[in-house]
Each structure stands twice: as C-alpha cells, then as structure tokens.
C-alpha positions in Angstrom: 8.9 -51.0 -91.9 6.3 -48.6 -93.1 5.3 -46.0 -90.5 1.5 -45.5 -90.3 0.3 -42.1 -91.4 -1.3 -39.8 -88.9 -3.2 -37.0 -90.7 -6.6 -35.4 -90.6 -7.9 -38.5 -92.4 -7.3 -40.7 -89.4 -9.4 -38.5 -87.1 -13.0 -39.8 -86.8 -16.1 -38.6 -85.1 -18.4 -41.4 -84.1 -22.1 -41.1 -83.5 -23.2 -42.2 -80.0 -24.6 -45.4 -81.5 -21.3 -46.2 -83.3 -19.3 -45.6 -80.1 -21.6 -47.8 -78.0 -21.3 -50.6 -80.6 -17.6 -50.2 -81.0 -16.8 -50.0 -77.3 -19.7 -51.7 -75.6 -17.6 -52.8 -72.6 -17.4 -49.2 -71.5 -21.1 -49.2 -70.9 -22.1 -52.7 -70.0 -18.9 -54.4 -68.9 -17.9 -57.7 -70.5 -20.0 -59.1 -73.3 -20.0 -62.8 -72.7 -22.4 -65.4 -74.0 -24.7 -65.6 -71.0 -22.8 -68.2 -69.0 -21.7 -65.6 -66.5 -24.2 -63.7 -64.2 -22.5 -60.4 -65.0 -22.5 -60.9 -68.8 -23.8 -58.1 -71.0 -27.2 -59.5 -71.8 -28.2 -59.4 -68.1 -26.9 -55.9 -67.8 -29.3 -54.9 -70.7 -32.2 -56.4 -68.7 -31.1 -54.6 -65.6 -30.8 -51.2 -67.3 -34.5 -51.5 -68.4 -35.7 -52.8 -65.0 -33.8 -50.1 -63.1 -36.0 -47.5 -64.8 -39.1 -49.3 -63.9 -38.0 -49.8 -60.3 -37.2 -46.1 -60.0 -40.8 -45.4 -60.8 -41.9 -47.7 -58.0 -39.5 -46.0 -55.6 -41.0 -42.7 -56.4 -44.5 -44.1 -55.6 -45.8 -45.1 -59.0 -46.6 -48.6 -60.1 -46.6 -51.7 -57.9 -46.1 -54.4 -60.5 -43.5 -55.2 -63.3 -44.2 -57.9 -65.9 -41.3 -59.6 -67.6 -41.4 -62.2 -70.3 -38.2 -63.8 -71.7 -37.9 -66.3 -74.5 -34.8 -67.7 -76.2 -33.7 -64.3 -77.6 -36.4 -61.7 -76.7 -37.1 -59.7 -73.5 -40.3 -57.9 -72.7 -40.6 -55.6 -69.7 -43.8 -53.7 -68.8 -44.1 -51.4 -65.8 -47.1 -49.5 -64.5 -45.4 -46.2 -63.5 -46.1 -42.8 -64.9 -44.9 -43.5 -68.4 -42.3 -41.4 -70.2 -43.6 -38.0 -71.1 -44.9 -38.7 -74.7 -43.1 -35.8 -76.3 -39.8 -37.0 -75.0 -40.0 -40.8 -75.8 -37.6 -40.5 -78.7 -35.2 -38.2 -76.8 -35.0 -40.6 -73.9 -34.0 -43.5 -76.2 -32.1 -41.8 -79.0 -30.3 -38.8 -77.4 -27.3 -39.7 -75.3 -27.1 -38.1 -71.8 -30.9 -37.4 -71.9 -33.3 -38.4 -69.2 -35.2 -37.5 -66.1 -32.6 -38.7 -63.6 -30.6 -35.4 -63.6 -33.5 -33.7 -61.7 -32.9 -34.8 -58.1 -36.4 -33.7 -57.2 -37.9 -36.3 -59.7 -35.6 -39.1 -58.8 -34.1 -38.5 -55.3 -32.1 -41.7 -54.9 -32.1 -43.4 -58.3 -29.4 -45.8 -59.5 -29.6 -44.6 -63.1 -28.0 -41.2 -63.2 -26.0 -40.9 -66.4 -28.7 -41.0 -69.1 -26.9 -43.8 -70.9 -28.5 -47.1 -69.8 -31.6 -47.4 -72.0 -29.6 -46.0 -75.0 -27.1 -48.8 -74.6 -30.0 -51.3 -74.7 -31.3 -49.7 -77.9 -27.8 -49.5 -79.6 -26.9 -53.1 -78.7 -30.2 -54.7 -79.9 -31.1 -55.8 -83.3 -34.7 -55.0 -82.4 -35.8 -52.5 -79.8 -39.4 -51.2 -79.3 -40.5 -48.7 -76.7 -44.0 -47.7 -75.9 -45.2 -45.2 -73.3 -48.7 -45.0 -72.0 -49.7 -41.8 -70.2 -53.0 -40.4 -69.2 -55.0 -42.1 -72.0 -52.5 -41.6 -74.8 -49.6 -43.6 -76.2 -46.5 -43.1 -78.3 -44.2 -45.9 -79.6 -41.0 -46.3 -81.7 -38.9 -49.1 -83.1 -35.1 -49.0 -83.3 -32.4 -51.3 -84.6 -28.7 -50.8 -83.5 -29.8 -47.5 -82.0 -31.2 -46.2 -85.2 -34.9 -45.2 -85.6 -36.8 -47.5 -87.9 -40.4 -46.3 -87.4 -42.5 -44.4 -84.9 -46.2 -43.9 -84.3 -47.9 -40.6 -83.6 -49.5 -39.9 -80.2 -52.8 -41.7 -80.2 -55.6 -42.5 -77.7 -55.3 -45.7 -75.6 -57.1 -47.6 -72.9 -53.9 -49.1 -71.5 -52.9 -48.2 -68.0 -50.0 -45.8 -67.5 -46.5 -47.1 -67.8 -43.7 -48.1 -70.2 -43.3 -51.2 -72.3 -39.9 -52.2 -73.7 -39.2 -55.2 -76.0 -35.7 -56.0 -77.2 -33.6 -58.6 -78.8 -29.8 -58.5 -78.1 -27.8 -58.2 -81.3 -26.2 -61.6 -82.1 -23.4 -60.0 -84.0 -22.3 -58.4 -80.6 -23.4 -61.1 -78.2 -22.2 -64.1 -80.1 -23.9 -67.5 -79.3 -25.6 -66.0 -76.3 -28.3 -67.7 -74.3 -30.1 -66.8 -71.1 -29.6 -68.8 -68.0 -33.0 -68.8 -66.2 -31.4 -69.0 -62.7 -29.4 -65.8 -63.2 -32.5 -63.9 -64.1 -34.5 -65.4 -61.3 -31.8 -64.3 -58.8 -31.7 -60.9 -60.3 -35.5 -60.5 -60.0 -35.5 -61.9 -56.4 -32.9 -59.3 -55.4 -35.1 -56.5 -56.7 -38.0 -57.7 -54.6 -35.9 -58.0 -51.4 -34.8 -54.4 -51.9 -38.2 -53.1 -52.8 -40.8 -54.5 -50.4 -44.3 -54.2 -51.8 -43.2 -54.4 -55.5 -44.4 -57.5 -57.4 -42.5 -59.0 -60.3 -44.2 -61.5 -62.7 -41.4 -63.3 -64.5 -42.7 -65.7 -67.2 -45.9 -66.2 -65.1 -44.1 -66.7 -61.8 -44.7 -64.2 -59.0 -41.9 -62.7 -57.0 -42.6 -60.6 -53.9 -41.0 -59.8 -50.6 -42.5 -58.5 -47.3 -39.4 -58.5 -45.1 -36.7 -57.2 -47.4 -33.2 -58.3 -46.7 -34.4 -60.7 -44.0 -36.2 -62.6 -46.8 -32.9 -62.5 -48.8 -30.8 -64.2 -46.1 -33.6 -66.7 -45.2 -33.7 -67.6 -48.9 -29.9 -68.0 -49.2 -29.3 -69.9 -46.0 -30.6 -72.9 -44.1 -31.7 -72.1 -40.6 -30.4 -75.4 -39.3 -26.8 -74.4 -40.3 -26.9 -71.0 -38.6 -25.2 -70.3 -35.3 -28.1 -68.0 -34.3 -31.2 -66.4 -35.8 -30.7 -63.6 -38.3 -30.4 -60.1 -36.8 -32.5 -57.6 -38.8 -31.7 -53.9 -38.3 -33.3 -51.1 -40.3 -33.9 -47.3 -40.4 -34.2 -44.6 -43.0 -31.7 -45.1 -45.9 -30.1 -48.3 -44.4 -31.1 -51.9 -43.8 -28.8 -54.6 -42.5 -29.1 -58.4 -41.8 -26.4 -60.4 -40.0 -25.8 -64.0 -39.0 -23.0 -66.6 -38.9 -22.8 -70.0 -40.4 -22.2 -72.8 -37.9 -19.3 -74.4 -39.9 -18.2 -72.2 -42.8 -15.1 -70.0 -42.3 -15.6 -67.9 -45.4 -17.3 -64.5 -45.4 -20.5 -63.9 -47.5 -21.7 -60.4 -48.3 -24.6 -59.1 -50.3 -24.3 -55.3 -50.6 -26.6 -52.9 -52.5 -26.8 -49.2 -53.2 -30.1 -47.7 -54.4 -31.2 -51.2 -55.4 -28.0 -51.9 -57.3 -26.2 -55.2 -56.4 -22.6 -53.9 -55.8 -20.8 -57.2 -56.4 -17.4 -55.6 -56.0 -18.4 -53.8 -52.8 -17.0 -50.4 -52.3 -16.9 -47.7 -49.6 -20.1 -49.0 -47.9 -19.0 -52.6 -47.6 -15.6 -51.7 -46.3 -17.2 -49.5 -43.6 -19.6 -52.3 -42.7 -16.7 -54.8 -42.2 -14.9 -52.3 -39.9 -18.0 -51.4 -38.0 -18.9 -55.1 -37.2 -15.4 -55.8 -35.9 -15.3 -52.6 -33.8 -18.8 -53.1 -32.3 -18.3 -56.7 -31.4 -14.9 -56.1 -29.7 -16.5 -53.3 -27.7 -19.6 -55.3 -26.7 -17.6 -58.3 -25.5 -14.8 -56.2 -24.2 -12.2 -58.4 -25.9 -9.8 -57.8 -28.7 -10.8 -60.7 -30.9 -8.9 -61.3 -34.2 -10.7 -59.9 -37.2 -10.8 -63.3 -38.9 -12.5 -64.9 -35.8 -15.2 -62.2 -35.8 -15.9 -62.4 -39.5 -15.3 -66.0 -40.1 -18.5 -67.6 -41.3 -20.4 -64.3 -41.3 -23.3 -63.8 -43.7 -24.4 -60.2 -44.2 -26.7 -58.2 -46.4 -26.5 -54.4 -46.5 -28.6 -52.0 -48.5 -28.2 -48.2 -48.4 -29.7 -45.3 -50.3 -27.4 -42.6 -51.4 -28.4 -39.3 -53.1 -26.5 -38.9 -56.4 -24.2 -42.0 -55.9 -20.9 -42.3 -57.7 -20.0 -45.7 -59.0 -16.6 -46.7 -60.4 -18.1 -47.7 -63.8 -21.3 -47.6 -65.8 -22.0 -51.2 -64.7 -22.2 -49.8 -61.1 -20.7 -52.8 -59.3 -18.6 -50.8 -56.9 -19.5 -47.7 -54.9 -17.1 -44.9 -55.0 -19.2 -42.2 -53.2 -17.8 -40.8 -50.0 -21.0 -38.9 -49.0 -24.5 -40.1 -48.3 -25.8 -36.8 -49.9 -24.0 -33.7 -51.2 -24.1 -32.0 -47.8 -24.5 -34.8 -45.4 -22.5 -37.4 -43.4 -19.9 -39.6 -45.1 -21.0 -43.1 -46.1 -18.4 -44.5 -43.7 -19.5 -42.5 -40.6 -23.2 -43.1 -41.4 -22.7 -46.9 -41.5 -20.3 -46.9 -38.5 -22.7 -44.9 -36.3 -25.7 -47.1 -37.4 -24.0 -50.4 -36.7 -22.4 -49.4 -33.4 -25.7 -48.0 -32.0 -28.2 -50.5 -33.4 -26.2 -53.7 -33.2 -25.0 -52.9 -29.7 -28.5 -52.2 -28.5 -29.8 -55.4 -30.2 -27.2 -57.5 -28.4 -28.0 -56.0 -25.0 -31.7 -56.7 -25.6 -31.2 -60.3 -26.7 -28.6 -61.8 -24.3 -29.3 -65.4 -25.5 -28.5 -64.6 -29.1 -25.5 -62.5 -27.9 -24.2 -65.6 -26.1 -24.6 -67.7 -29.3 -22.7 -65.2 -31.2 -20.0 -65.2 -28.6 -19.7 -69.0 -28.7 -19.4 -68.8 -32.5 -16.5 -66.4 -32.3 -14.8 -68.5 -29.7 -15.3 -71.5 -32.0 -13.6 -69.7 -34.9 -10.8 -68.8 -32.6 -10.3 -72.4 -31.5 -10.5 -73.7 -35.1 -7.9 -71.2 -36.2 -5.5 -72.2 -33.6 -6.0 -75.9 -34.3 -5.6 -75.4 -38.0 -2.4 -73.3 -37.7 -0.3 -76.4 -37.1 -1.9 -78.3 -39.9 -1.4 -75.4 -42.3 2.2 -75.1 -41.3 2.7 -78.8 -42.0 1.0 -78.6 -45.4 2.8 -75.4 -46.3 6.1 -77.4 -45.9 4.6 -80.2 -48.0 3.6 -77.6 -50.6 7.1 -76.4 -51.0 8.4 -79.9 -51.3 6.0 -81.0 -54.1 6.6 -77.7 -55.9 3.0 -76.7 -56.4 3.5 -74.4 -59.3 5.6 -76.8 -61.3 3.8 -80.1 -60.6 0.1 -79.3 -59.9 -0.6 -75.8 -61.2 0.3 -74.4 -64.6 -0.4 -70.8 -63.8 -1.5 -67.8 -65.9 -0.1 -64.3 -65.9 -3.3 -62.3 -65.1 -5.2 -62.9 -61.9 -8.7 -62.0 -60.6 -7.3 -60.4 -57.4 -5.2 -58.0 -59.4 -5.9 -54.6 -60.9 -5.4 -55.8 -64.5 -7.9 -54.6 -67.0 -8.5 -58.2 -68.1 -8.8 -59.7 -64.6 -12.4 -60.9 -65.3 -11.0 -63.2 -68.0 -8.8 -65.0 -65.5 -9.7 -68.7 -65.5 -8.5 -72.0 -64.0 -9.4 -75.5 -65.3 -9.5 -78.2 -62.8 -8.9 -81.6 -64.4 -7.8 -85.1 -63.6 -4.9 -87.0 -65.2 -1.8 -86.0 -67.1 -3.3 -86.5 -70.6 -6.3 -84.2 -70.1 -4.3 -81.5 -68.3 -1.6 -81.8 -70.9 -4.0 -81.1 -73.8 -5.5 -78.1 -72.0 -2.0 -76.8 -71.0 -0.7 -76.9 -74.6 -3.8 -75.2 -76.1 -4.6 -72.6 -73.4 -4.1 -68.9 -73.4 -1.2 -68.5 -71.0 -2.2 -64.9 -70.1 -5.6 -65.8 -68.7 -6.0 -69.6 -68.4 -4.4 -71.7 -65.7 -4.6 -75.5 -65.3 -4.7 -77.5 -62.0 -4.2 -81.2 -62.3 -5.8 -83.6 -59.8 -4.2 -86.9 -58.9 -7.1 -89.3 -59.0 -10.5 -88.8 -57.3 -10.6 -86.1 -54.5 -11.8 -86.7 -51.0 -15.6 -86.9 -50.4 -16.0 -83.9 -48.1 -19.7 -84.5 -47.3 -20.1 -84.3 -43.5 -16.4 -84.1 -42.9 -14.9 -81.6 -40.4 -12.8 -78.8 -41.7 -9.7 -80.2 -39.9 -9.9 -83.5 -42.0 -10.3 -81.5 -45.2 -7.3 -79.3 -44.4 -5.2 -82.4 -43.7 -6.0 -83.7 -47.2 -3.0 -82.7 -49.3 -4.7 -82.7 -52.7 -7.5 -80.4 -51.5 -5.2 -78.2 -49.6 -3.1 -77.7 -52.7 -6.2 -76.8 -54.7 -7.3 -74.3 -52.0 -3.8 -72.8 -52.0 -3.8 -72.4 -55.8 -7.2 -70.7 -55.7 -6.1 -68.5 -52.7 -9.3 -69.2 -50.7 -7.8 -70.4 -47.4 -9.2 -67.4 -45.7 -12.4 -67.2 -47.8 -13.0 -66.1 -51.4 -12.0 -62.5 -50.9 -8.5 -63.2 -52.5 -9.8 -65.5 -55.2 -7.1 -65.6 -58.0 -9.4 -66.7 -60.8 -12.8 -65.3 -61.9 -13.9 -68.6 -63.5 -13.3 -72.0 -61.8 -14.0 -74.5 -64.5 -14.3 -78.2 -63.7 -13.1 -80.2 -66.7 -13.8 -83.9 -66.4 -14.4 -86.8 -68.8 -17.9 -87.5 -70.1 -18.1 -90.9 -68.3 -19.1 -92.3 -64.9 -15.7 -91.6 -63.4 -15.7 -88.1 -64.8 -19.2 -87.4 -63.4 -18.2 -88.7 -60.0 -15.1 -86.5 -59.9 -17.3 -83.5 -60.8 -19.7 -84.3 -58.0 -16.8 -84.7 -55.5 -15.4 -81.3 -56.5 -18.9 -79.6 -56.3 -19.4 -81.1 -52.9 -16.1 -79.6 -51.7 -16.9 -76.1 -53.0 -20.6 -76.1 -52.0 -19.9 -77.3 -48.5 -17.0 -75.0 -47.7 -17.1 -72.2 -50.2 -20.8 -71.8 -51.4 -20.3 -68.1 -52.1 -18.2 -69.2 -55.2 -21.4 -70.6 -56.7 -23.6 -67.7 -55.5 -21.2 -65.2 -57.0 -21.0 -67.0 -60.3 -17.5 -68.3 -60.2 -18.1 -72.1 -60.7 -18.6 -73.7 -64.1 -18.6 -77.1 -65.9 -16.7 -77.3 -69.2 -18.6 -78.8 -72.1 -16.5 -80.6 -74.6 -17.7 -82.3 -77.8 -18.7 -85.9 -77.6 -18.3 -86.6 -81.3 -16.3 -85.5 -84.3 -17.9 -85.9 -87.7 -15.7 -85.2 -90.8 -14.8 -85.9 -94.3 -11.9 -84.7 -96.5 -13.5 -81.2 -96.8 -15.1 -80.3 -93.5 -15.1 -81.2 -89.8 -17.9 -80.8 -87.3 -17.6 -81.1 -83.5 -20.9 -82.2 -81.9 -21.9 -81.8 -78.2 -24.9 -84.0 -78.3 -26.7 -86.7 -80.4 -28.9 -84.3 -82.3 -25.9 -82.3 -83.5 -24.2 -85.5 -84.6 -27.2 -86.5 -86.7 -27.3 -83.1 -88.4 -23.6 -83.2 -89.0 -23.8 -86.7 -90.6 -26.6 -85.5 -92.9 -24.4 -82.5 -93.9 -21.2 -84.4 -94.4 -22.8 -87.4 -96.2 -22.6 -91.2 -95.9 -18.8 -91.2 -96.1 -18.6 -89.4 -92.8 -15.9 -90.5 -90.4 -17.3 -90.4 -86.8 -15.2 -90.3 -83.7 -16.6 -90.7 -80.2 -14.4 -88.9 -77.6 -14.4 -90.9 -74.5 -12.1 -88.6 -72.5 -10.5 -85.2 -72.7 -7.1 -86.8 -73.2 -8.3 -88.2 -76.6 -8.7 -84.7 -78.0 -5.5 -83.3 -79.4 -4.1 -80.0 -78.1 -4.7 -78.4 -81.5 -8.4 -79.4 -81.4 -8.7 -78.5 -77.7 -7.9 -74.9 -78.6 -11.3 -74.7 -80.3 -13.1 -75.7 -77.2 -11.5 -73.4 -74.6 -11.2 -70.3 -76.7 -13.7 -67.8 -78.1 -16.3 -70.5 -78.6 -16.0 -72.2 -75.2 -19.2 -73.7 -73.9 -19.7 -73.6 -70.1 -22.5 -74.7 -67.8 -22.7 -72.3 -64.9 -23.2 -73.9 -61.5 -26.1 -72.0 -60.2 -28.0 -72.1 -56.9 -31.6 -70.9 -56.7 -32.9 -69.0 -53.7 -34.7 -72.1 -52.4 -31.7 -74.5 -52.6 -31.4 -76.5 -49.4 -27.7 -77.3 -49.0 -28.0 -80.2 -46.6 -30.6 -82.0 -48.7 -28.7 -81.1 -51.9 -25.4 -82.5 -50.7 -26.9 -85.4 -48.9 -28.4 -86.6 -52.2 -25.3 -86.2 -54.2 -22.7 -87.3 -51.7 -24.5 -89.0 -48.8 -24.9 -92.7 -48.1 -27.5 -93.3 -50.8 -24.9 -94.7 -53.1 -27.4 -96.8 -55.2 -29.6 -93.7 -55.9 -26.5 -91.6 -56.7 -25.2 -94.3 -59.1 -28.6 -94.3 -60.9 -28.5 -90.5 -61.1 -25.0 -90.4 -62.6 -25.8 -93.1 -65.2 -29.2 -91.5 -66.1 -27.7 -88.0 -66.5 -24.9 -89.3 -68.7 -27.6 -90.8 -71.0 -29.7 -87.6 -71.1 -26.8 -85.1 -71.0 -27.0 -84.6 -74.7 -30.7 -83.6 -74.6 -30.2 -81.5 -71.5 -27.6 -79.4 -73.3 -30.1 -78.2 -75.9 
C-alpha cells in the first residue's frame, strides 16, 4: 500500500469563491434539487431578500418586487441602495457589509457578511445594481468572479437595490423551483413585517395583523378549540390556539424575521413558559403532553446581534436578548406569564374553552393508554423491524451530520418493497411495507385509528405517536404504483398524515416518489422516461428498432434499475400546502362520500400525470 505524501505541495490556499463552491454546505446547508423547502436554491433567494427586508426594518422602502422564472430570480427593493462606492466590496469581498455596525442595522438577521457573496459565488450569472440619490452602479459576476462593471452614472430610478441571479446548474443539479415553497417563504416575510408589500410574479402579499394572519392562514377556525390568542409588545409577538382534534404540536418560531425551523433557545423557553403559566392559572399540575397536545403557536422575537448555530440560521443559540440585557429565556418566560395570565383572566369564556381542551387531551391520553399497551404487545409479536420496517442507520432525530438525508419509503406489496430494499442506501434509506390498502381515516376518531394495527405500526416506525418532534426520518416518501390502486393508496396515506399530522406537510417532510413509466432502449443505449413526451423524444433518439417497456408497477422494475431512481437522480414531488388550504374541504373531496367524483379525479389525474410532471 502506497502511503500518500504530505508535503508543502499538498497545502492549498483557496480564494473565498473557491471555498464557497467547494464547500457550499457550510454556507447554505444542503444543496438539493428544489424538492425540499430548505434546499439551497431557496436559501439563495432568502439571502437576497433578507437584505431587502433589513432596509424596510430600518425604515426604508415599503415594497419588494420578485420575479422568478424556470431558472432566474429577480429581486428589486426600494431601500436606500448600497453606497455606490462599495457595491463591488459588498458582493466580492468576504466578511464585508453594513451589518457589523449595530447602529445601522440594530436587529438584522444577516450579520456575517457572507450571504450575498454566497449567492454570487454559487450563480452562473449574478447581476447587482444599486440606485442611490439619482446615480447608479452595477456589476455582473459569474461563479463569484467579476465579469463586467459600469461606472457610476445618472439615473431616474428610485433608490434601492436590484439583484438578478441564475443558480449554477453544475452545483444545483437538475434543480427546479417549487412555487408553493416560495409563496410560503414570501408569506412568512409579510407576517413578520406588517406594512411591507411583496409582489411575487405579479401577485401581492401583505399582512396587517402579523402572526395572527399567519395562524389564521394555516388553520381552519372551525377546527380550533377557541379563538386565536394574540399577544404583542416590543421585541416579541405570540399567537396561541389549540386544534380541536389533533394531538401533535405545531410551532412557527422566528428570530429577526428568520424562520428558525429547528427552534432553539427561544422555542424551548416558550414551551416551558406555556406549561408553567397554564398550571398556575388553573391551579392544577396538568401533564405537559395534555397542555401542549394540539397546540398551535407562532412566536417572533427580535434579538440584537443574534447567534445562530449555522450560516443557514435555522436554530437560535443566543442566550441574551442584547449584549447587556435579559436572557432570551427570562424575557420570554416573563412575557408569557404576565401577558397570557392577564389575557385569560380578562377572557373567562375563552379560558374555559382552553380548560376543556386540556381536559379532553387528558381523557384521550388515558383512553389510549390501554390501546397503546395492547398494540405494543402486538408490535413485539409481529417483529416490526424484521417484517414491516427495513431500517437505516442514520435517523433525523439524531445528531449525525447526515441526518437530513434520512429517508423512509412507504410502499405496498412484497415485490415493490423488495426492489427498493435491495437497491437502497442502507445508511440513509429505510423501507416500510404496507399490507394492502390502509384504513380510510377521514372523519374517524383517533381511538379507531390507534386500534388499526397497520397504521399504528407505521406511526411507531416514524416515531410520531406523541407528535412529530421525535420524527426519525426527514423525508417520508410515498412510493406507489402508477395505476388506480396505487393512486388510491397514495390518497389514503395522505389523508392519514394530513388529518392527524399536518405539520409533516407544512414542514416539508412529505413526498411522492416519481418512477419512470417507460423504458426505451436498443443494444447501445437505454432511456428511462417519466412521461409521454420523454418517451417520444427517446424513441426518436434510439431509432425505429427501439424496445419499449411500460412499467405497470414498482415490482416490475429490477433492483439494479431501481437504484437509478432512488439515488442521486431521485425525482420527488413534495406534498405542499398553501396558506389558504382548507383541510376539511380538501380531505372531504379526496376521502369523503363523493366516491364517483373521486374516481373521476383519480382516473383523470392518471391520464394527465405525464403532462403535469413537466
């Protein structure tokens, strides 16, 4: 065995552009192809918008215009504009920006002077133009390197900054934007910045009531146990309600306008404060799960010089609200105990509804204890991990560096699950095999669903019995055949998740696996086609002697071939929920008593599925 040499020749110094492009994950998290809401292409958009929002927060510019095509993003704000003599420095010099001056940006989310440079370095085309007091300066970059610049010239454009970029396809392979992810991202910005208007591809987004608008958009008032409680004062805003039926906990937490999807110090303090305040108000030592079961909360705080646990800023690590101020924990605890306690005393009818909801959770928990014990015994007998679940080694609820890659495929039948099992990555991909069609959960009580062995085993495998906080897999992928039965199983599973665990969809964990419908080949080449147009192109390329195979089910695809479709080139359709989704109407259509309408829908969608995938 030859020992690698380690000399001066092996020591390299990278430019900041080279380092960003070599290790993009350090700056924008995972790359992805756009099928996940936290994929890199959305982080690039966020980095640019954050700068524009910071201008609004500092009192400059009330509108941001965004246009997004297949591969290009345009963002124009109407703030002060970058000082013209520093336009190049702000884009081309690492750790350079105006956010280090706390007087200029008191409570900004962008503090490291990296974000906009990451966008420049990871784009094949990047243009920035600043308009300031009747003059303008612009420059064009590619992979972070300056291609051209214009001198400072007069302009009639209003003040502000305009950024246009195209993500580099050599880094973001086969990427595409999912409109719903961007719409949700923009909606969140408006909820956190009342008075700021976004125009996204011609559609207006605006909020008057902040987090109250957010929870109203993400819930159906008919399913809530009581009206949303809205509490607010300087540097903190909080909305609270409980779902009438769901037992899972749903949280939306923000710091300085940043959606902290992984929570942090502030979210943990909020959870503790809610439990403590409610116990003291009702003078009863309720179980934590009974108080928080079905809770839906949105929290936004503003911290001076926040510390996040990574450049993607998804988890708050700051202990202090400001350098010489109260701790984040004590600030939130004091706010909740004082404001929520006062609110409940002033609104006795609502307080009684909240009390009834907690007692309902307590009763349900006690009723389900016996069922869970019975099913746990059954679980041991059927040997879940040997029969139903082929587990992976890395899980989402661990501290492993690759936990975001943790995936579970839910499929039906031994042949389909066998193909996936043999071709999967055993480190990050698990397989759960259903036995036939699962129970239609629409309108069913939680007790009946828990008594269903198949769904209980699935719930147990995902580790979501007490809500999604302990979720074992980042991506839950429904993998069914492309026929009527497969579509029906897909809808049954979606109904189960959306009725009892909707936060899995809201937080971007649910997906549909796309597999090829056709294989077109000759002796020299093979093409896998996901829709009719791809098949036609492949036949023209291969020639008249093409052998065409129509895959009717997942089990017909050999394990060797299946590895191509669940690996680096996997195609996923994210299950997304827009802010105006009405759960009851949505589920009633798909799983209610309108069986003839649903049958037409399934057949119609099977026919147009190929076109819809374009």
